[in-house]
PALUMDREN-196569 format. One record per residue (C-alpha): residue number from 1; residue in three letters; chain; x, y, z. Coordinates in steps of 0.2 Angstrom, whole numbers. Last residue first. Example, Ala and Ser with C-alpha at 12.3 -4.5 7.8 and 13.67 -1.06 7.14 Angstrom:
2
2, SER, A, 68, -5, 36
1, ALA, A, 62, -22, 39
//
This chain:
420
420, LYS, A, 22, 119, 39
419, TYR, A, 15, 101, 41
418, ILE, A, 23, 87, 51
417, LEU, A, 14, 71, 53
416, GLU, A, 13, 63, 71
415, ILE, A, 16, 45, 74
414, SER, A, 12, 35, 90
413, GLU, A, 19, 21, 102
412, ILE, A, 31, 12, 91
411, ARG, A, 40, -3, 100
410, THR, A, 59, -2, 98
409, ASN, A, 68, -11, 84
408, LYS, A, 62, 1, 71
407, THR, A, 57, -1, 53
406, THR, A, 54, 14, 41
405, LEU, A, 43, 20, 26
404, ARG, A, 36, 4, 19
403, LYS, A, 25, 8, 4
402, PHE, A, 8, 0, 3
401, THR, A, -3, -9, -9
400, SER, A, -22, -11, -7
399, SER, A, -27, 6, -14
398, ASN, A, -42, 17, -13
397, THR, A, -32, 30, -3
396, LYS, A, -13, 27, -4
395, LEU, A, -6, 17, 10
394, MET, A, 10, 22, 19
393, ILE, A, 19, 11, 31
392, ILE, A, 28, 12, 48
391, GLU, A, 36, -2, 56
390, HIS, A, 39, -11, 73
389, PRO, A, 23, -11, 82
388, LEU, A, 13, -6, 67
387, ALA, A, 11, 13, 63
386, ILE, A, 0, 18, 48
385, VAL, A, 2, 33, 37
384, TYR, A, -14, 34, 27
383, SER, A, -13, 43, 10
382, SER, A, -22, 57, 1
381, SER, A, -5, 65, -6
380, ILE, A, -8, 82, 2
379, GLU, A, -19, 76, 16
378, GLU, A, -8, 63, 25
377, TYR, A, -20, 54, 36
376, LYS, A, -13, 47, 53
375, VAL, A, -15, 30, 60
374, ASP, A, -8, 22, 76
373, ILE, A, -4, 5, 84
372, ILE, A, -11, -7, 71
371, THR, A, -8, -25, 76
370, ASP, A, 1, -35, 63
369, ASN, A, 0, -41, 44
368, ALA, A, -11, -26, 40
367, GLU, A, -29, -27, 33
366, PHE, A, -35, -11, 24
365, VAL, A, -50, -1, 20
364, ASN, A, -66, -11, 24
363, SER, A, -82, -2, 22
362, ILE, A, -96, 3, 33
361, ASN, A, -111, 14, 27
360, GLY, A, -121, 23, 40
359, SER, A, -126, 36, 28
358, THR, A, -122, 51, 39
357, ASN, A, -110, 44, 51
356, ASN, A, -99, 36, 37
355, TYR, A, -88, 22, 44
354, SER, A, -72, 17, 37
353, ILE, A, -63, 1, 43
352, ILE, A, -44, -2, 46
351, LYS, A, -40, -19, 51
350, ASN, A, -25, -26, 62
349, GLY, A, -35, -26, 78
348, ASP, A, -50, -16, 74
347, VAL, A, -45, 2, 70
346, ILE, A, -60, 13, 65
345, THR, A, -58, 28, 53
344, PHE, A, -72, 40, 53
343, VAL, A, -82, 50, 40
342, ASN, A, -94, 63, 47
341, ASP, A, -82, 77, 43
340, ARG, A, -66, 71, 36
339, PHE, A, -50, 64, 45
338, SER, A, -58, 58, 60
337, TYR, A, -49, 44, 70
336, VAL, A, -55, 29, 80
335, GLN, A, -45, 17, 90
334, ASP, A, -48, -1, 97
333, ILE, A, -66, -3, 92
332, ALA, A, -71, -22, 90
331, ILE, A, -82, -23, 75
330, ASN, A, -94, -38, 73
329, ASP, A, -110, -27, 72
328, LEU, A, -108, -9, 74
327, SER, A, -124, -3, 81
326, THR, A, -131, 14, 79
325, SER, A, -137, 25, 93
324, LYS, A, -147, 41, 90
323, ILE, A, -150, 59, 97
322, ILE, A, -144, 55, 114
321, ASN, A, -147, 69, 127
320, ASN, A, -139, 84, 134
319, ASP, A, -149, 97, 124
318, ILE, A, -134, 108, 120
317, ILE, A, -122, 94, 118
316, SER, A, -133, 83, 108
315, PHE, A, -126, 65, 107
314, ASN, A, -124, 54, 91
313, ILE, A, -119, 37, 98
312, VAL, A, -109, 24, 88
311, ASN, A, -110, 7, 95
310, SER, A, -100, -8, 98
309, GLN, A, -108, -23, 107
308, ASN, A, -98, -36, 117
307, GLY, A, -103, -28, 134
306, GLN, A, -107, -10, 130
305, VAL, A, -94, -2, 119
304, CYS, A, -93, 16, 113
303, PHE, A, -88, 27, 99
302, LEU, A, -95, 44, 103
301, ILE, A, -100, 58, 90
300, ALA, A, -104, 74, 100
299, THR, A, -116, 86, 91
298, ASP, A, -115, 105, 94
297, ASN, A, -105, 108, 78
296, GLN, A, -95, 92, 76
295, ALA, A, -87, 86, 92
294, PHE, A, -77, 69, 93
293, LEU, A, -77, 55, 104
292, ALA, A, -66, 39, 107
291, LYS, A, -67, 22, 116
290, THR, A, -81, 26, 128
289, ASP, A, -86, 12, 139
288, TYR, A, -105, 14, 140
287, GLU, A, -116, 14, 156
286, HIS, A, -123, 31, 156
285, VAL, A, -125, 47, 166
284, PHE, A, -126, 64, 157
283, GLN, A, -118, 80, 163
282, SER, A, -121, 98, 159
281, TYR, A, -113, 115, 157
280, LYS, A, -98, 114, 169
279, GLN, A, -88, 130, 171
278, GLY, A, -72, 131, 161
277, THR, A, -74, 149, 157
276, THR, A, -72, 151, 139
275, ARG, A, -74, 133, 133
274, TYR, A, -89, 130, 143
273, PHE, A, -89, 113, 150
272, SER, A, -98, 97, 145
271, ILE, A, -98, 81, 155
270, TRP, A, -101, 63, 149
269, LEU, A, -102, 52, 164
268, LYS, A, -99, 34, 169
267, ASN, A, -108, 22, 181
266, GLY, A, -100, 12, 194
265, PRO, A, -83, 6, 200
264, ASN, A, -75, 18, 212
263, ARG, A, -64, 32, 205
262, LEU, A, -79, 36, 194
261, THR, A, -76, 38, 175
260, PHE, A, -77, 53, 165
259, ASP, A, -80, 56, 146
258, ALA, A, -76, 73, 139
257, PHE, A, -84, 88, 130
256, ILE, A, -76, 105, 129
255, PHE, A, -88, 118, 123
254, ASN, A, -91, 133, 113
253, GLU, A, -82, 132, 96
252, ASN, A, -79, 113, 97
251, VAL, A, -67, 102, 108
250, ALA, A, -67, 84, 111
249, MET, A, -60, 74, 126
248, ASN, A, -55, 56, 131
247, HIS, A, -52, 53, 149
246, PRO, A, -58, 63, 164
245, ILE, A, -57, 55, 181
244, THR, A, -72, 57, 194
243, ASP, A, -74, 58, 213
242, SER, A, -64, 74, 215
241, LEU, A, -72, 84, 202
240, VAL, A, -59, 98, 201
239, LYS, A, -66, 113, 193
238, THR, A, -61, 116, 175
237, ASN, A, -45, 124, 170
236, PHE, A, -39, 136, 156
235, VAL, A, -24, 147, 152
234, GLN, A, -10, 138, 160
233, LEU, A, 6, 145, 152
232, GLY, A, 15, 132, 141
231, ASN, A, 24, 145, 130
230, LYS, A, 19, 141, 113
229, LEU, A, 3, 130, 114
228, ASN, A, -4, 140, 129
227, PHE, A, -9, 127, 142
226, GLY, A, -27, 120, 146
225, ILE, A, -32, 109, 161
224, ILE, A, -46, 97, 162
223, ARG, A, -51, 90, 180
222, GLY, A, -51, 75, 191
221, MET, A, -33, 74, 197
220, GLU, A, -31, 60, 185
219, SER, A, -29, 74, 172
218, SER, A, -36, 77, 155
217, GLN, A, -25, 88, 145
216, TYR, A, -30, 103, 133
215, LEU, A, -17, 112, 122
214, THR, A, -22, 129, 118
213, ASN, A, -21, 141, 103
212, SER, A, -35, 135, 92
211, GLY, A, -39, 119, 102
210, LYS, A, -27, 104, 103
209, ILE, A, -31, 88, 112
208, LEU, A, -21, 78, 125
207, ASP, A, -27, 63, 134
206, PHE, A, -24, 53, 150
205, VAL, A, -12, 62, 161
204, LEU, A, -6, 55, 178
203, PRO, A, -2, 67, 192
202, TYR, A, -15, 61, 205
201, PRO, A, -8, 67, 222
200, LEU, A, -1, 78, 216
199, GLN, A, -3, 89, 200
198, GLY, A, 6, 83, 184
197, MET, A, 22, 93, 180
196, ASN, A, 21, 105, 166
195, GLY, A, 35, 107, 153
194, TRP, A, 41, 120, 141
193, VAL, A, 53, 122, 126
192, TYR, A, 62, 106, 128
191, ASN, A, 76, 103, 115
190, GLY, A, 74, 92, 100
189, SER, A, 83, 105, 89
188, ASP, A, 71, 104, 74
187, ILE, A, 55, 98, 82
186, ASN, A, 56, 109, 97
185, ILE, A, 48, 99, 111
184, ALA, A, 33, 104, 122
183, SER, A, 31, 93, 137
182, THR, A, 18, 86, 148
181, ILE, A, 25, 78, 164
180, ASN, A, 23, 63, 175
179, PRO, A, 41, 57, 177
178, SER, A, 38, 42, 178
177, SER, A, 23, 45, 167
176, THR, A, 24, 54, 150
175, ALA, A, 15, 66, 140
174, LEU, A, 23, 72, 124
173, TYR, A, 19, 88, 113
172, ALA, A, 29, 91, 97
171, LEU, A, 32, 109, 92
170, ASN, A, 37, 118, 76
169, ASN, A, 23, 132, 80
168, GLU, A, 14, 130, 63
167, GLY, A, 17, 111, 65
166, SER, A, 8, 109, 81
165, ILE, A, 9, 91, 87
164, ASP, A, 2, 78, 98
163, SER, A, 7, 64, 109
162, VAL, A, 1, 52, 122
161, ILE, A, 6, 41, 137
160, PHE, A, 24, 36, 134
159, TYR, A, 34, 30, 149
158, GLY, A, 47, 42, 156
157, PRO, A, 64, 51, 152
156, TYR, A, 66, 59, 134
155, LEU, A, 78, 51, 121
154, GLN, A, 83, 60, 105
153, SER, A, 84, 57, 86
152, LYS, A, 84, 70, 72
151, ILE, A, 86, 69, 53
150, ILE, A, 80, 51, 51
149, GLU, A, 77, 47, 33
148, SER, A, 59, 44, 27
147, ASN, A, 62, 53, 11
146, LEU, A, 51, 67, 16
145, ASP, A, 61, 70, 32
144, TYR, A, 60, 59, 48
143, VAL, A, 60, 65, 66
142, ASP, A, 64, 51, 79
141, MET, A, 58, 53, 97
140, GLN, A, 63, 40, 109
139, VAL, A, 54, 38, 125
138, SER, A, 64, 32, 140
137, ASN, A, 62, 21, 155
136, ASN, A, 79, 12, 153
135, SER, A, 75, 5, 136
134, GLY, A, 65, 14, 122
133, GLN, A, 46, 16, 120
132, SER, A, 44, 24, 103
131, PHE, A, 38, 41, 96
130, ALA, A, 39, 42, 77
129, ILE, A, 38, 59, 69
128, PHE, A, 34, 63, 51
127, GLY, A, 39, 72, 35
126, GLU, A, 37, 90, 28
125, TYR, A, 19, 90, 21
124, SER, A, 16, 108, 15
123, LYS, A, 3, 121, 20
122, ASP, A, -8, 134, 11
121, PRO, A, -15, 120, 0
120, LYS, A, -17, 125, -18
119, LYS, A, -33, 134, -24
118, ILE, A, -48, 127, -34
117, THR, A, -63, 137, -40
116, ILE, A, -78, 129, -49
115, GLU, A, -85, 131, -66
114, ARG, A, -100, 119, -70
113, PHE, A, -100, 110, -86
112, ASN, A, -110, 98, -97
111, HIS, A, -104, 88, -111
110, GLN, A, -115, 78, -123
109, VAL, A, -110, 61, -130
108, ASP, A, -122, 54, -143
107, GLY, A, -121, 35, -143
106, GLY, A, -139, 33, -138
105, VAL, A, -137, 45, -124
104, ASP, A, -119, 46, -118
103, ILE, A, -117, 59, -104
102, ALA, A, -102, 68, -100
101, ILE, A, -102, 78, -84
100, HIS, A, -87, 90, -81
99, MET, A, -84, 100, -65
98, ASN, A, -74, 114, -72
97, TYR, A, -58, 123, -69
96, PRO, A, -52, 140, -76
95, PRO, A, -38, 138, -73
94, LEU, A, -22, 128, -77
93, LEU, A, -17, 117, -62
92, ALA, A, -10, 103, -73
91, LYS, A, 8, 108, -71
90, ASP, A, 6, 108, -52
89, ASP, A, 2, 89, -52
88, VAL, A, -13, 86, -41
87, ASN, A, -11, 74, -26
86, SER, A, -29, 76, -21
85, LEU, A, -46, 82, -27
84, PHE, A, -57, 68, -23
83, ILE, A, -73, 67, -33
82, GLU, A, -89, 61, -24
81, THR, A, -105, 54, -32
80, ASN, A, -123, 59, -33
79, PHE, A, -137, 55, -46
78, VAL, A, -155, 59, -48
77, SER, A, -164, 52, -64
76, GLU, A, -164, 33, -62
75, ASP, A, -179, 23, -70
74, ASP, A, -169, 16, -84
73, ASN, A, -154, 10, -73
72, PRO, A, -139, 21, -73
71, TYR, A, -121, 16, -77
70, ILE, A, -111, 29, -67
69, TYR, A, -92, 32, -70
68, ALA, A, -80, 43, -60
67, GLN, A, -65, 50, -68
66, ASN, A, -49, 50, -58
65, THR, A, -44, 68, -55
64, LEU, A, -36, 83, -63
63, PRO, A, -44, 79, -79
62, VAL, A, -37, 88, -95
61, LEU, A, -51, 98, -103
60, ASN, A, -38, 111, -108
59, ILE, A, -44, 124, -96
58, ASN, A, -43, 111, -82
57, ASP, A, -55, 97, -78
56, ILE, A, -64, 89, -63
55, SER, A, -72, 73, -68
54, ILE, A, -89, 64, -71
53, ARG, A, -93, 51, -84
52, ILE, A, -111, 46, -86
51, TYR, A, -116, 30, -95
50, ASN, A, -127, 22, -108
49, ILE, A, -142, 33, -105
48, PRO, A, -158, 27, -112
47, SER, A, -168, 39, -123
46, LYS, A, -181, 52, -118
45, SER, A, -169, 60, -105
44, ILE, A, -170, 70, -89
43, VAL, A, -154, 70, -79
42, GLU, A, -153, 77, -61
41, PHE, A, -136, 82, -52
40, ASP, A, -127, 80, -36
39, VAL, A, -108, 81, -35
38, GLU, A, -99, 82, -18
37, VAL, A, -81, 88, -22
36, THR, A, -69, 82, -9
35, ASP, A, -54, 92, -4
34, PRO, A, -35, 91, -4
33, ILE, A, -33, 104, -12
32, THR, A, -43, 119, -7
31, TYR, A, -61, 120, -15
30, LEU, A, -71, 136, -19
29, GLU, A, -88, 136, -27
28, PHE, A, -87, 146, -43
27, LEU, A, -105, 140, -48
26, GLN, A, -112, 128, -34
25, PRO, A, -106, 110, -33
24, SER, A, -119, 104, -33
23, ILE, A, -137, 104, -40
22, ILE, A, -132, 102, -58
21, ASN, A, -148, 101, -69
20, VAL, A, -146, 91, -85
19, VAL, A, -158, 89, -99
18, ALA, A, -154, 76, -111
17, GLN, A, -153, 77, -130
16, THR, A, -155, 60, -139
15, ASN, A, -172, 61, -148
14, SER, A, -173, 80, -150
13, SER, A, -156, 81, -157
12, GLU, A, -144, 95, -156
11, LYS, A, -126, 88, -157
10, SER, A, -115, 88, -142
9, CYS, A, -104, 102, -135
8, SER, A, -117, 106, -121
7, SER, A, -119, 121, -109
6, LEU, A, -132, 119, -96
5, LEU, A, -150, 115, -98
4, VAL, A, -160, 121, -83
3, VAL, A, -175, 111, -76
2, LEU, A, -191, 119, -70
1, MET, A, -203, 107, -61
//
């Protein structure tokens, strides 16, 4: 096997010199803050390795990130870790940037580098929105700035169902019952921009999800409808399936994938539709209660419950079959969020749990003092924004301490983060 020795600042010594082969990242690979740098490398050394230190450095060899340490066993030669690029001070962004692997071999530290490309995010975090259920059949929308100060507060008729946001269009989306309406609201003014009433005789909406230019909603009527994000014109619909009701949805490049229940108790369905035409592609009959679902490439990742057992199911949309099913023992699935590919955030009561769909690793992230209502991930600062019934808190990644952003007398139903 051919192993390449990369640049080193250490002394030349046949006894202590290690041979390092960096597999990833690739030379000049591009990362946009915030991002995760997957580091894979091989080390061949005749002498024991005391430690390996990995960081992302600027031109002055100042680390932009926390440094990762590995203390290898004698028989280890292949290593991998993750470096999180987040919340980087602009003053430290001095190119060129290098992934820096320092290896202590018998007290002699050698330094190996792989140049990468880093760019600042093309959006900025501007604050957040809290939707809460007010009195007299009304939903309250409070818009907060970066200092968690309310800059706009307004009431809208109805009972809260679900919300979404399009920061680039400066619009928040709200679905309510009584009245049954899906509305787009200007974030700055609080005024309605457009609204679509639910279709009789089954006007209720269950879920909203954004595509590139379309807001999709699952309707009690038995079909999925899509509206233009900006003007609310209907641009998509599936055929009415009169015996079934769509609930959770996921969208990929080619398909809309949704879980359906029968109007009369019985089996459930996962149904996929062509995203361009709305025509049904396939359906799969099952007996799971689907709590959440996501689409990554042509695979749907479904978080389900059957009896008292929680499961993660990987499902092939193209082949219309289950690829694998993984049990999540002693976890009750209330909500699930996807903030990074193949890494999912599960809410179980007052607990936040991380699940890696690739490795199957499960780890506890945070335990709150009350039931968790909603979770969003603030990408720029790498922080969780967490809604409890009457307060919103912010938790930095890999931290157990949190900052209270605001408290409310009314019950919080959801939060949306504002990026522009």
